[in-house]
DOZA-606168 format. One record per residue (C-alpha): residue number from 1; residue in three letters; x, y, z. Coordinates in nm, 3 decimals. Layout:
! DOZA-606168
<node NUM,'ala',<X,Y,Z>>
...
END
This chain:
! DOZA-606168
<node 1,'met',<-3.822,-10.897,1.958>>
<node 2,'thr',<-3.626,-10.831,2.320>>
<node 3,'asp',<-3.595,-10.460,2.445>>
<node 4,'gln',<-3.220,-10.434,2.325>>
<node 5,'ala',<-3.376,-10.487,1.940>>
<node 6,'ala',<-3.668,-10.238,1.999>>
<node 7,'arg',<-3.416,-9.990,2.119>>
<node 8,'pro',<-3.288,-9.698,1.838>>
<node 9,'ala',<-2.927,-9.704,1.771>>
<node 10,'ala',<-2.776,-9.470,1.935>>
<node 11,'arg',<-2.679,-9.153,1.727>>
<node 12,'pro',<-2.334,-9.115,1.636>>
<node 13,'ala',<-2.150,-8.862,1.749>>
<node 14,'arg',<-2.127,-8.574,1.500>>
<node 15,'glu',<-1.754,-8.458,1.441>>
<node 16,'phe',<-1.621,-8.129,1.397>>
<node 17,'val',<-1.308,-7.937,1.328>>
<node 18,'val',<-1.195,-7.624,1.478>>
<node 19,'glu',<-0.918,-7.407,1.332>>
<node 20,'ala',<-0.846,-7.123,1.581>>
<node 21,'asp',<-0.555,-6.853,1.556>>
<node 22,'gly',<-0.461,-6.556,1.764>>
<node 23,'gly',<-0.222,-6.271,1.713>>
<node 24,'ser',<-0.033,-5.940,1.853>>
<node 25,'arg',<0.027,-5.646,1.678>>
<node 26,'gly',<0.369,-5.561,1.949>>
<node 27,'asn',<0.326,-5.849,2.197>>
<node 28,'pro',<0.217,-5.744,2.402>>
<node 29,'gly',<-0.013,-5.510,2.193>>
<node 30,'pro',<-0.351,-5.471,2.027>>
<node 31,'ala',<-0.428,-5.831,1.965>>
<node 32,'gly',<-0.701,-6.018,1.872>>
<node 33,'tyr',<-0.811,-6.396,1.787>>
<node 34,'gly',<-1.014,-6.575,1.495>>
<node 35,'ala',<-1.191,-6.885,1.508>>
<node 36,'val',<-1.365,-7.132,1.258>>
<node 37,'val',<-1.571,-7.422,1.329>>
<node 38,'arg',<-1.641,-7.673,1.037>>
<node 39,'asp',<-1.836,-7.995,0.989>>
<node 40,'ala',<-1.576,-8.257,0.936>>
<node 41,'ala',<-1.749,-8.482,0.744>>
<node 42,'thr',<-1.855,-8.213,0.461>>
<node 43,'gly',<-1.563,-7.933,0.539>>
<node 44,'glu',<-1.862,-7.695,0.588>>
<node 45,'thr',<-1.824,-7.383,0.767>>
<node 46,'leu',<-2.051,-7.369,1.053>>
<node 47,'val',<-1.936,-7.098,1.274>>
<node 48,'glu',<-1.669,-6.795,1.266>>
<node 49,'ala',<-1.624,-6.603,1.558>>
<node 50,'ala',<-1.326,-6.339,1.600>>
<node 51,'glu',<-1.293,-6.044,1.892>>
<node 52,'tyr',<-1.029,-5.787,1.953>>
<node 53,'leu',<-0.863,-5.799,2.273>>
<node 54,'gly',<-0.687,-5.512,2.356>>
<node 55,'val',<-0.346,-5.512,2.466>>
<node 56,'val',<-0.256,-5.855,2.565>>
<node 57,'thr',<0.040,-6.110,2.404>>
<node 58,'asn',<0.031,-6.367,2.119>>
<node 59,'asn',<-0.016,-6.636,2.280>>
<node 60,'val',<-0.287,-6.527,2.518>>
<node 61,'ala',<-0.456,-6.435,2.208>>
<node 62,'glu',<-0.397,-6.766,2.056>>
<node 63,'tyr',<-0.560,-6.942,2.373>>
<node 64,'arg',<-0.850,-6.691,2.316>>
<node 65,'gly',<-0.879,-6.804,1.995>>
<node 66,'leu',<-0.913,-7.169,2.098>>
<node 67,'leu',<-1.146,-7.133,2.371>>
<node 68,'ala',<-1.390,-6.942,2.132>>
<node 69,'gly',<-1.376,-7.240,1.854>>
<node 70,'leu',<-1.421,-7.463,2.150>>
<node 71,'arg',<-1.732,-7.293,2.283>>
<node 72,'ala',<-1.862,-7.257,1.936>>
<node 73,'ala',<-1.878,-7.577,1.884>>
<node 74,'arg',<-2.031,-7.643,2.205>>
<node 75,'gly',<-2.283,-7.432,2.134>>
<node 76,'leu',<-2.377,-7.624,1.826>>
<node 77,'asp',<-2.345,-7.986,2.000>>
<node 78,'pro',<-2.204,-8.053,2.341>>
<node 79,'asp',<-2.164,-8.410,2.280>>
<node 80,'ala',<-1.968,-8.379,1.944>>
<node 81,'leu',<-1.609,-8.497,1.872>>
<node 82,'val',<-1.366,-8.203,1.849>>
<node 83,'his',<-1.042,-8.176,1.649>>
<node 84,'val',<-0.876,-7.847,1.680>>
<node 85,'arg',<-0.637,-7.732,1.423>>
<node 86,'met',<-0.381,-7.456,1.495>>
<node 87,'asp',<-0.033,-7.353,1.375>>
<node 88,'ser',<0.040,-7.258,1.738>>
<node 89,'lys',<0.287,-7.535,1.800>>
<node 90,'leu',<0.313,-7.414,2.188>>
<node 91,'val',<-0.109,-7.438,2.226>>
<node 92,'val',<-0.081,-7.756,2.063>>
<node 93,'glu',<0.173,-7.930,2.284>>
<node 94,'gln',<0.078,-7.782,2.601>>
<node 95,'met',<-0.340,-7.890,2.560>>
<node 96,'ser',<-0.206,-8.245,2.432>>
<node 97,'gly',<-0.045,-8.260,2.777>>
<node 98,'arg',<0.347,-8.307,2.638>>
<node 99,'trp',<0.468,-7.965,2.740>>
<node 100,'lys',<0.381,-7.781,3.059>>
<node 101,'ile',<0.201,-7.464,3.149>>
<node 102,'lys',<0.377,-7.199,3.353>>
<node 103,'his',<0.275,-6.877,3.236>>
<node 104,'pro',<0.030,-6.721,3.489>>
<node 105,'asp',<-0.164,-6.560,3.187>>
<node 106,'met',<-0.210,-6.887,2.990>>
<node 107,'lys',<-0.291,-7.102,3.326>>
<node 108,'pro',<-0.601,-7.050,3.340>>
<node 109,'leu',<-0.697,-6.975,2.982>>
<node 110,'ala',<-0.578,-7.395,2.927>>
<node 111,'thr',<-0.749,-7.511,3.210>>
<node 112,'glu',<-1.076,-7.341,3.119>>
<node 113,'ala',<-1.040,-7.470,2.738>>
<node 114,'ala',<-1.002,-7.823,2.889>>
<node 115,'arg',<-1.360,-7.798,3.054>>
<node 116,'val',<-1.539,-7.707,2.723>>
<node 117,'phe',<-1.569,-8.036,2.634>>
<node 118,'pro',<-1.550,-8.371,2.854>>
<node 119,'pro',<-1.231,-8.559,2.862>>
<node 120,'gly',<-1.102,-8.731,2.569>>
<node 121,'arg',<-1.345,-8.557,2.341>>
<node 122,'val',<-1.111,-8.325,2.165>>
<node 123,'thr',<-0.786,-8.398,2.022>>
<node 124,'tyr',<-0.550,-8.140,1.897>>
<node 125,'glu',<-0.310,-8.097,1.584>>
<node 126,'trp',<-0.022,-7.856,1.470>>
<node 127,'ile',<-0.076,-7.749,1.111>>
<node 128,'pro',<0.153,-7.493,0.899>>
<node 129,'arg',<0.058,-7.164,0.868>>
<node 130,'ala',<-0.001,-7.180,0.541>>
<node 131,'asp',<-0.337,-7.399,0.636>>
<node 132,'asn',<-0.446,-7.204,0.893>>
<node 133,'lys',<-0.565,-6.882,0.675>>
<node 134,'his',<-0.938,-6.846,0.751>>
<node 135,'ala',<-0.869,-6.833,1.152>>
<node 136,'asp',<-0.577,-6.552,1.088>>
<node 137,'arg',<-0.789,-6.377,0.848>>
<node 138,'leu',<-1.065,-6.359,1.116>>
<node 139,'ala',<-0.818,-6.224,1.402>>
<node 140,'asn',<-0.677,-5.973,1.161>>
<node 141,'glu',<-1.020,-5.844,1.079>>
<node 142,'ala',<-1.085,-5.807,1.477>>
<node 143,'met',<-0.739,-5.624,1.529>>
<node 144,'asp',<-0.794,-5.386,1.221>>
<node 145,'ala',<-1.196,-5.304,1.341>>
<node 146,'gly',<-1.018,-5.268,1.725>>
<node 147,'ala',<-0.767,-5.016,1.582>>
<node 148,'arg',<-1.089,-4.819,1.421>>
<node 149,'gly',<-1.245,-4.832,1.763>>
<node 150,'glu',<-1.503,-5.097,1.629>>
<node 151,'arg',<-1.625,-5.389,1.719>>
<node 152,'trp',<-1.549,-5.716,1.488>>
<node 153,'ser',<-1.848,-5.743,1.242>>
<node 154,'ala',<-1.953,-6.089,1.081>>
<node 155,'ser',<-2.182,-5.927,0.834>>
<node 156,'gly',<-1.856,-5.734,0.715>>
<node 157,'ser',<-1.639,-6.034,0.739>>
<node 158,'thr',<-1.505,-6.135,0.400>>
<node 159,'ala',<-1.233,-6.367,0.595>>
<node 160,'glu',<-1.352,-6.687,0.409>>
<node 161,'leu',<-1.328,-6.522,0.084>>
<node 162,'asp',<-0.978,-6.388,0.152>>
<node 163,'ala',<-0.878,-6.730,0.242>>
<node 164,'gly',<-0.985,-6.892,-0.075>>
<node 165,'gly',<-1.304,-7.040,0.105>>
<node 166,'ala',<-1.577,-7.140,-0.174>>
<node 167,'gly',<-1.876,-7.129,0.049>>
<node 168,'gly',<-2.139,-6.839,0.160>>
<node 169,'arg',<-2.286,-6.740,0.497>>
<node 170,'ala',<-2.580,-6.836,0.692>>
<node 171,'ala',<-2.743,-6.732,0.995>>
<node 172,'gly',<-2.548,-6.908,1.307>>
<node 173,'ala',<-2.610,-6.928,1.692>>
<node 174,'gly',<-2.962,-6.791,1.662>>
<node 175,'gly',<-2.883,-6.455,1.477>>
<node 176,'ser',<-2.987,-6.313,1.166>>
<node 177,'gly',<-2.927,-6.005,0.943>>
<node 178,'ala',<-2.946,-5.813,0.653>>
<node 179,'val',<-2.707,-5.890,0.360>>
<node 180,'pro',<-2.480,-5.608,0.292>>
<node 181,'ala',<-2.505,-5.511,-0.075>>
<node 182,'gly',<-2.282,-5.738,-0.347>>
<node 183,'ala',<-2.189,-5.985,-0.045>>
<node 184,'ala',<-2.443,-6.255,-0.164>>
<node 185,'glu',<-2.293,-6.204,-0.517>>
<node 186,'arg',<-1.936,-6.216,-0.362>>
<node 187,'ala',<-1.967,-6.509,-0.180>>
<node 188,'gly',<-2.253,-6.709,-0.346>>
<node 189,'ala',<-2.479,-6.689,-0.030>>
<node 190,'ala',<-2.639,-6.461,0.210>>
<node 191,'thr',<-2.471,-6.340,0.513>>
<node 192,'ala',<-2.601,-6.271,0.880>>
<node 193,'ala',<-2.445,-6.190,1.214>>
<node 194,'gly',<-2.467,-6.475,1.475>>
<node 195,'ala',<-2.484,-6.404,1.818>>
<node 196,'gly',<-2.187,-6.302,2.023>>
<node 197,'gly',<-1.966,-6.269,1.744>>
<node 198,'ala',<-1.982,-6.524,1.593>>
<node 199,'val',<-2.169,-6.600,1.276>>
<node 200,'gly',<-2.268,-6.935,1.126>>
<node 201,'arg',<-2.209,-7.069,0.738>>
<node 202,'gly',<-2.422,-7.282,0.520>>
<node 203,'ala',<-2.197,-7.393,0.253>>
<node 204,'ala',<-1.866,-7.571,0.196>>
<node 205,'gly',<-1.573,-7.399,0.290>>
<node 206,'glu',<-1.199,-7.488,0.187>>
<node 207,'ser',<-0.893,-7.498,0.382>>
<node 208,'ala',<-0.645,-7.241,0.264>>
<node 209,'glu',<-0.303,-7.068,0.252>>
<node 210,'gly',<-0.206,-6.799,0.379>>
<node 211,'gly',<0.008,-6.577,0.655>>
<node 212,'arg',<0.007,-6.490,1.030>>
<node 213,'arg',<0.163,-6.199,1.233>>
<node 214,'thr',<0.405,-6.389,1.482>>
<node 215,'gly',<0.583,-6.632,1.588>>
<node 216,'asp',<0.481,-6.820,1.888>>
<node 217,'gly',<0.584,-7.122,2.098>>
<node 218,'pro',<0.932,-7.241,2.195>>
<node 219,'ala',<1.259,-7.042,2.187>>
<node 220,'ala',<1.553,-7.049,2.343>>
<node 221,'thr',<1.683,-6.820,2.542>>
<node 222,'pro',<2.008,-6.650,2.611>>
<node 223,'ala',<2.273,-6.850,2.794>>
<node 224,'gly',<2.369,-6.595,3.044>>
<node 225,'pro',<2.367,-6.282,3.187>>
<node 226,'ala',<2.321,-6.000,2.881>>
<node 227,'gly',<2.165,-5.707,3.105>>
<node 228,'ser',<2.084,-5.464,2.890>>
<node 229,'ala',<2.181,-5.209,3.079>>
<node 230,'glu',<2.246,-4.854,2.954>>
<node 231,'pro',<2.619,-4.848,2.947>>
<node 232,'ala',<2.657,-5.206,2.933>>
<node 233,'asp',<2.543,-5.368,2.609>>
<node 234,'ala',<2.384,-5.692,2.601>>
<node 235,'thr',<2.703,-5.816,2.444>>
<node 236,'thr',<2.952,-5.637,2.583>>
<node 237,'gly',<3.121,-5.682,2.950>>
<node 238,'ala',<2.912,-5.856,3.229>>
<node 239,'gly',<2.656,-5.939,2.952>>
<node 240,'arg',<2.920,-6.183,2.795>>
<node 241,'ala',<2.976,-6.338,3.129>>
<node 242,'ala',<2.822,-6.668,3.121>>
<node 243,'gly',<2.918,-6.945,2.911>>
<node 244,'ala',<2.694,-7.091,2.602>>
<node 245,'gly',<2.473,-7.376,2.627>>
<node 246,'gly',<2.252,-7.279,2.916>>
<node 247,'ser',<1.898,-7.204,2.863>>
<node 248,'gly',<1.601,-7.054,3.036>>
<node 249,'ala',<1.233,-6.900,2.980>>
<node 250,'gly',<1.091,-6.740,2.773>>
<node 251,'gly',<0.913,-6.760,2.422>>
<node 252,'ser',<0.732,-6.461,2.247>>
<node 253,'gly',<0.529,-6.232,2.427>>
<node 254,'gly',<0.552,-6.428,2.713>>
<node 255,'gly',<0.555,-6.777,2.583>>
<node 256,'glu',<0.668,-7.097,2.789>>
<node 257,'ala',<0.991,-7.256,2.821>>
<node 258,'ala',<1.001,-7.555,2.651>>
<node 259,'pro',<1.182,-7.864,2.582>>
<node 260,'ala',<1.483,-7.848,2.359>>
<node 261,'arg',<1.387,-7.712,2.015>>
<node 262,'gly',<1.406,-7.938,1.732>>
<node 263,'gly',<1.209,-8.069,1.400>>
<node 264,'ala',<0.883,-7.924,1.350>>
<node 265,'ala',<0.898,-7.715,1.660>>
<node 266,'glu',<1.227,-7.507,1.560>>
<node 267,'gly',<1.113,-7.503,1.193>>
<node 268,'glu',<0.787,-7.338,1.285>>
<node 269,'his',<0.947,-7.084,1.471>>
<node 270,'leu',<1.229,-6.988,1.256>>
<node 271,'gly',<1.030,-6.954,0.954>>
<node 272,'arg',<0.765,-6.748,1.134>>
<node 273,'ala',<1.037,-6.484,1.246>>
<node 274,'ala',<1.181,-6.492,0.953>>
<node 275,'arg',<0.829,-6.403,0.765>>
<node 276,'ser',<0.729,-6.162,1.036>>
<node 277,'gly',<1.066,-5.966,0.949>>
<node 278,'ala',<0.977,-5.939,0.630>>
<node 279,'arg',<0.615,-5.783,0.715>>
<node 280,'gly',<0.577,-5.561,0.982>>
<node 281,'ala',<0.752,-5.341,1.245>>
<node 282,'val',<0.529,-5.533,1.576>>
<node 283,'ala',<0.683,-5.789,1.646>>
<node 284,'gly',<0.499,-6.055,1.464>>
<node 285,'thr',<0.247,-5.813,1.273>>
<node 286,'asp',<0.084,-5.855,0.968>>
<node 287,'arg',<0.009,-5.598,0.705>>
<node 288,'arg',<-0.114,-5.359,0.928>>
<node 289,'gly',<0.006,-5.174,1.243>>
<node 290,'ala',<-0.229,-4.989,1.479>>
<node 291,'gly',<-0.223,-4.633,1.471>>
<node 292,'ala',<-0.004,-4.668,1.166>>
<node 293,'ala',<-0.087,-4.541,0.788>>
<node 294,'val',<-0.207,-4.869,0.635>>
<node 295,'gly',<-0.285,-4.978,0.294>>
<node 296,'gly',<-0.531,-5.198,0.081>>
<node 297,'gly',<-0.518,-5.523,-0.026>>
<node 298,'ser',<-0.524,-5.900,0.138>>
<node 299,'ser',<-0.199,-6.032,0.352>>
<node 300,'ala',<-0.106,-6.222,0.123>>
<node 301,'asp',<-0.024,-5.946,-0.110>>
<node 302,'ala',<0.079,-5.715,0.148>>
<node 303,'asp',<0.319,-6.022,0.259>>
<node 304,'val',<0.496,-5.983,-0.141>>
<node 305,'arg',<0.524,-5.606,-0.115>>
<node 306,'ala',<0.692,-5.602,0.219>>
<node 307,'ala',<0.911,-5.896,0.119>>
<node 308,'lys',<1.022,-5.698,-0.170>>
<node 309,'ala',<1.053,-5.402,0.027>>
<node 310,'val',<1.329,-5.577,0.223>>
<node 311,'ala',<1.520,-5.729,-0.036>>
<node 312,'ser',<1.526,-5.425,-0.221>>
<node 313,'pro',<1.865,-5.163,-0.264>>
<node 314,'gly',<1.634,-4.882,-0.234>>
<node 315,'trp',<1.386,-4.755,0.004>>
<node 316,'gly',<1.121,-4.978,-0.129>>
<node 317,'pro',<0.864,-5.012,-0.421>>
<node 318,'pro',<0.703,-4.705,-0.527>>
<node 319,'asp',<0.347,-4.837,-0.519>>
<node 320,'leu',<0.380,-4.809,-0.120>>
<node 321,'gly',<0.466,-4.453,-0.156>>
<node 322,'ala',<0.793,-4.300,0.073>>
<node 323,'pro',<0.812,-4.468,0.386>>
<node 324,'ala',<0.867,-4.330,0.745>>
<node 325,'thr',<1.261,-4.378,0.798>>
<node 326,'phe',<1.368,-4.376,1.181>>
<node 327,'val',<1.744,-4.303,1.229>>
<node 328,'leu',<1.772,-4.416,1.553>>
<node 329,'leu',<2.091,-4.255,1.739>>
<node 330,'arg',<2.198,-4.355,2.082>>
<node 331,'his',<2.320,-4.088,2.307>>
<node 332,'gly',<2.680,-4.001,2.334>>
<node 333,'glu',<2.866,-4.096,2.697>>
<node 334,'thr',<2.808,-3.990,2.998>>
<node 335,'pro',<3.048,-4.032,3.315>>
<node 336,'leu',<2.856,-4.346,3.345>>
<node 337,'thr',<2.897,-4.522,3.041>>
<node 338,'pro',<3.290,-4.620,3.070>>
<node 339,'gln',<3.185,-4.761,3.435>>
<node 340,'lys',<2.925,-4.993,3.290>>
<node 341,'arg',<2.664,-4.888,3.537>>
<node 342,'phe',<2.283,-4.935,3.517>>
<node 343,'ser',<2.171,-4.610,3.378>>
<node 344,'gly',<1.770,-4.586,3.326>>
<node 345,'ser',<1.522,-4.377,3.351>>
<node 346,'gly',<1.492,-4.387,3.709>>
<node 347,'gly',<1.871,-4.283,3.838>>
<node 348,'ser',<2.093,-3.965,3.821>>
<node 349,'asp',<1.972,-3.866,3.503>>
<node 350,'pro',<2.332,-3.753,3.396>>
<node 351,'ser',<2.466,-3.541,3.168>>
<node 352,'leu',<2.679,-3.575,2.857>>
<node 353,'ser',<3.054,-3.650,2.950>>
<node 354,'ser',<3.308,-3.450,2.751>>
<node 355,'val',<3.369,-3.751,2.531>>
<node 356,'gly',<2.988,-3.774,2.488>>
<node 357,'arg',<2.962,-3.398,2.359>>
<node 358,'glu',<3.247,-3.464,2.091>>
<node 359,'gln',<3.065,-3.768,1.985>>
<node 360,'ala',<2.766,-3.569,1.921>>
<node 361,'glu',<2.957,-3.340,1.737>>
<node 362,'lys',<3.060,-3.620,1.505>>
<node 363,'val',<2.726,-3.740,1.431>>
<node 364,'ala',<2.602,-3.380,1.402>>
<node 365,'ala',<2.870,-3.350,1.159>>
<node 366,'ser',<2.819,-3.659,0.967>>
<node 367,'leu',<2.463,-3.596,0.914>>
<node 368,'ala',<2.498,-3.268,0.767>>
<node 369,'arg',<2.664,-3.421,0.533>>
<node 370,'arg',<2.408,-3.698,0.481>>
<node 371,'gly',<2.121,-3.435,0.446>>
<node 372,'thr',<1.840,-3.654,0.475>>
<node 373,'ile',<1.710,-3.567,0.837>>
<node 374,'glu',<1.353,-3.374,0.832>>
<node 375,'ala',<1.294,-3.370,1.209>>
<node 376,'val',<1.450,-3.467,1.556>>
<node 377,'val',<1.292,-3.657,1.852>>
<node 378,'ala',<1.446,-3.709,2.181>>
<node 379,'ser',<1.394,-3.916,2.463>>
<node 380,'pro',<1.325,-3.680,2.759>>
<node 381,'leu',<1.635,-3.762,2.958>>
<node 382,'ala',<1.944,-3.536,2.984>>
<node 383,'arg',<2.156,-3.700,2.786>>
<node 384,'thr',<1.959,-3.777,2.484>>
<node 385,'arg',<1.832,-3.409,2.455>>
<node 386,'glu',<2.165,-3.298,2.498>>
<node 387,'thr',<2.273,-3.488,2.219>>
<node 388,'ala',<1.992,-3.410,1.989>>
<node 389,'gly',<2.028,-3.044,2.078>>
<node 390,'ile',<2.385,-3.092,1.954>>
<node 391,'val',<2.292,-3.242,1.622>>
<node 392,'ala',<1.962,-3.052,1.537>>
<node 393,'ala',<2.199,-2.713,1.603>>
<node 394,'arg',<2.423,-2.831,1.321>>
<node 395,'leu',<2.113,-2.928,1.134>>
<node 396,'gly',<1.888,-2.605,1.194>>
<node 397,'leu',<1.595,-2.805,1.327>>
<node 398,'glu',<1.431,-2.816,1.650>>
<node 399,'val',<1.402,-3.075,1.888>>
<node 400,'ala',<1.053,-3.236,1.988>>
<node 401,'val',<1.100,-3.468,2.281>>
<node 402,'glu',<0.893,-3.799,2.311>>
<node 403,'glu',<0.822,-3.941,2.653>>
<node 404,'gly',<0.809,-4.309,2.469>>
<node 405,'leu',<1.175,-4.335,2.370>>
<node 406,'arg',<1.310,-4.270,2.763>>
<node 407,'glu',<1.547,-4.553,2.885>>
<node 408,'thr',<1.407,-4.897,3.087>>
<node 409,'asp',<1.351,-4.797,3.462>>
<node 410,'phe',<1.630,-5.040,3.655>>
<node 411,'gly',<1.484,-4.961,3.948>>
<node 412,'ala',<1.722,-5.047,4.236>>
<node 413,'trp',<1.956,-5.133,4.005>>
<node 414,'glu',<2.029,-4.794,3.881>>
<node 415,'gly',<2.407,-4.670,3.951>>
<node 416,'leu',<2.528,-5.036,4.008>>
<node 417,'thr',<2.735,-5.218,3.799>>
<node 418,'phe',<2.632,-5.587,3.720>>
<node 419,'gly',<2.872,-5.746,3.925>>
<node 420,'glu',<2.687,-5.524,4.223>>
<node 421,'val',<2.372,-5.620,4.104>>
<node 422,'arg',<2.499,-5.974,4.109>>
<node 423,'asp',<2.612,-5.971,4.454>>
<node 424,'arg',<2.312,-5.777,4.601>>
<node 425,'his',<2.041,-5.910,4.443>>
<node 426,'pro',<2.119,-6.241,4.248>>
<node 427,'asp',<1.756,-6.414,4.257>>
<node 428,'asp',<1.596,-6.090,4.097>>
<node 429,'leu',<1.881,-6.064,3.832>>
<node 430,'asp',<1.854,-6.492,3.760>>
<node 431,'ala',<1.452,-6.417,3.701>>
<node 432,'trp',<1.517,-6.106,3.473>>
<node 433,'leu',<1.779,-6.292,3.258>>
<node 434,'ala',<1.533,-6.543,3.181>>
<node 435,'ser',<1.204,-6.372,3.160>>
<node 436,'pro',<1.126,-6.047,2.968>>
<node 437,'asp',<0.833,-5.984,3.158>>
<node 438,'ala',<1.046,-6.013,3.516>>
<node 439,'glu',<1.111,-5.641,3.673>>
<node 440,'pro',<1.435,-5.535,3.821>>
<node 441,'thr',<1.462,-5.475,4.184>>
<node 442,'gly',<1.272,-5.209,4.348>>
<node 443,'gly',<0.978,-5.203,4.097>>
<node 444,'gly',<1.172,-5.130,3.808>>
<node 445,'glu',<1.052,-5.181,3.418>>
<node 446,'ser',<1.025,-5.515,3.247>>
<node 447,'phe',<1.173,-5.577,2.935>>
<node 448,'ala',<0.799,-5.685,2.815>>
<node 449,'ala',<0.666,-5.354,2.944>>
<node 450,'thr',<0.942,-5.131,2.752>>
<node 451,'gly',<0.852,-5.349,2.443>>
<node 452,'ala',<0.506,-5.264,2.469>>
<node 453,'arg',<0.569,-4.897,2.511>>
<node 454,'ile',<0.845,-4.858,2.228>>
<node 455,'ala',<0.564,-5.092,1.991>>
<node 456,'ala',<0.311,-4.756,2.116>>
<node 457,'thr',<0.535,-4.486,2.055>>
<node 458,'arg',<0.663,-4.642,1.686>>
<node 459,'asp',<0.296,-4.639,1.613>>
<node 460,'arg',<0.222,-4.276,1.698>>
<node 461,'leu',<0.573,-4.188,1.515>>
<node 462,'val',<0.460,-4.329,1.219>>
<node 463,'ala',<0.160,-4.206,1.163>>
<node 464,'ala',<0.309,-3.845,1.290>>
<node 465,'tyr',<0.612,-3.877,1.019>>
<node 466,'ala',<0.463,-4.093,0.715>>
<node 467,'gly',<0.701,-4.061,0.429>>
<node 468,'arg',<0.972,-3.837,0.603>>
<node 469,'thr',<1.309,-3.929,0.766>>
<node 470,'val',<1.346,-3.885,1.153>>
<node 471,'leu',<1.637,-3.885,1.369>>
<node 472,'leu',<1.521,-4.038,1.699>>
<node 473,'val',<1.756,-3.990,2.013>>
<node 474,'ser',<1.738,-4.279,2.249>>
<node 475,'his',<1.878,-4.527,2.487>>
<node 476,'val',<2.013,-4.871,2.444>>
<node 477,'thr',<1.696,-5.091,2.519>>
<node 478,'pro',<1.469,-4.848,2.301>>
<node 479,'ile',<1.705,-4.893,2.004>>
<node 480,'lys',<1.734,-5.295,2.017>>
<node 481,'thr',<1.332,-5.285,2.113>>
<node 482,'phe',<1.292,-5.075,1.756>>
<node 483,'val',<1.478,-5.340,1.600>>
<node 484,'gln',<1.329,-5.605,1.758>>
<node 485,'leu',<1.014,-5.563,1.649>>
<node 486,'ala',<1.096,-5.445,1.312>>
<node 487,'leu',<1.275,-5.786,1.260>>
<node 488,'gly',<0.989,-5.997,1.455>>
<node 489,'ala',<1.248,-6.152,1.677>>
<node 490,'pro',<1.186,-6.277,2.023>>
<node 491,'pro',<1.228,-6.085,2.325>>
<node 492,'glu',<1.590,-6.247,2.373>>
<node 493,'ser',<1.714,-6.121,2.083>>
<node 494,'leu',<1.802,-5.830,2.287>>
<node 495,'phe',<2.023,-5.961,2.432>>
<node 496,'arg',<2.227,-6.046,2.140>>
<node 497,'met',<2.290,-5.721,2.011>>
<node 498,'glu',<2.583,-5.487,2.100>>
<node 499,'leu',<2.498,-5.109,2.063>>
<node 500,'ser',<2.747,-4.841,2.111>>
<node 501,'ala',<2.723,-4.482,2.210>>
<node 502,'ala',<2.667,-4.240,1.984>>
<node 503,'ser',<2.563,-4.532,1.693>>
<node 504,'leu',<2.332,-4.500,1.425>>
<node 505,'ser',<2.100,-4.766,1.331>>
<node 506,'ala',<1.789,-4.711,1.092>>
<node 507,'val',<1.448,-4.888,1.054>>
<node 508,'ala',<1.194,-4.814,0.744>>
<node 509,'tyr',<0.814,-4.833,0.810>>
<node 510,'tyr',<0.604,-4.843,0.466>>
<node 511,'ala',<0.231,-4.794,0.453>>
<node 512,'asp',<0.126,-5.160,0.448>>
<node 513,'gly',<0.263,-5.191,0.781>>
<node 514,'gly',<0.601,-5.393,0.653>>
<node 515,'ala',<0.908,-5.248,0.798>>
<node 516,'ser',<1.294,-5.301,0.667>>
<node 517,'val',<1.579,-5.284,0.901>>
<node 518,'arg',<1.862,-5.062,0.719>>
<node 519,'leu',<2.148,-5.012,0.933>>
<node 520,'phe',<2.237,-5.109,1.301>>
<node 521,'asn',<2.515,-5.008,1.563>>
<node 522,'glu',<2.726,-4.768,1.269>>
<node 523,'thr',<2.999,-4.632,1.387>>
<node 524,'ser',<3.233,-4.484,1.136>>
<node 525,'his',<3.142,-4.121,1.168>>
<node 526,'leu',<3.310,-4.173,1.533>>
<node 527,'arg',<3.654,-4.261,1.346>>
END
């Protein structure tokens, strides 16, 4: 017998399937991830992991979920072969090497993920969101726990059950713990917490269909300059200057620039945008918004209720109760408005012109006839407080001031026209038009920062005015952002909305986190 014959055959490499997901309620906003490691041969769920991340973008949360899944798989067997399945086209294409990674927040995460296993031992596959339900549920549980000020608990997780999994749970990653009352009966096995926010499972799990919070991946950017300067609306004046056909950087919530969309990539993005619009006021939220009133039931149930709310002609089905309805009023004209000058929160803070005061009186008369406004809340800037004061006096209400409703700070561009900015700061303007993360010259506020501020403001106001109709007197960028978040639309949608002075828009927010855009840029009261 030769030495070769005497040597035992090499053990075949174990094979794992990693399913991962991440989401952000606000994009950027309160975020979390979920990851599942399965035995590739049996489908058995071996490890679950989830974590609340604080405020980050959706794409960062997805990468963090990928990292957690890969690390959990390595903890089981560092020599394994791993097949990653995610419904993020962006992450799959970037980790497969087909798309470049440019975003500074994602580059180090992608590099770290590539080092968990040796090259060639990890493959990637894009799957529809309906096939990633288990990881999605874990991410939601982590975000829900974070909204309560708690950490995600593996012992209390029902993600596999919610996702349609048939298996029970067993201790994993060296952890052990008591079984919650009734958990063994529901799951068919005992539950135990695993170390480091992960839990191992010992019975077969099934892939499932389900929901998710946000759209991700490549999204076409506006063809040309469409600044959301307070007087120069996104689709008016200089905002229409560039021709069609161009593209630039920007995905949802800080995503990457990508090749021209088509096929699965485009279908994924558009489908998610539509679903997110039916589900949440946050760009890509699920059934719950941090800080908002929440309802019970599964995400799938919430999806159905929210979709019915959007489709119904009334204010929503009775089981959700009366929504918090925000009537969004852009202030009347100031002397800068007809000149189409940038007028944000860092400039001269102009008051209304005589035309603007007349517009405010007309709005007040119209809202008084409707008789639905129960409270008035205004941005702290002079033009909004003056507009709100005129309306509130007609309605017999007081004006509350909310700092979060202020306009974007346009930095050194304050008081300039679009053309003047183009002449003086061409590179900064190009960067600002190409990415929601870019700031105006001089340290102004990016659209991404404005979006995070408005999402937090929305959550506070929804909680404070649940079931009531409130007039919010604000500015171009905040009002467009309310609408963008409610629709689950990408940041570049801000460039594709026209918002007139003294116009009315409306968004309703339901107890399950669903949102419905009811009105946009209504100006009939001014005629």
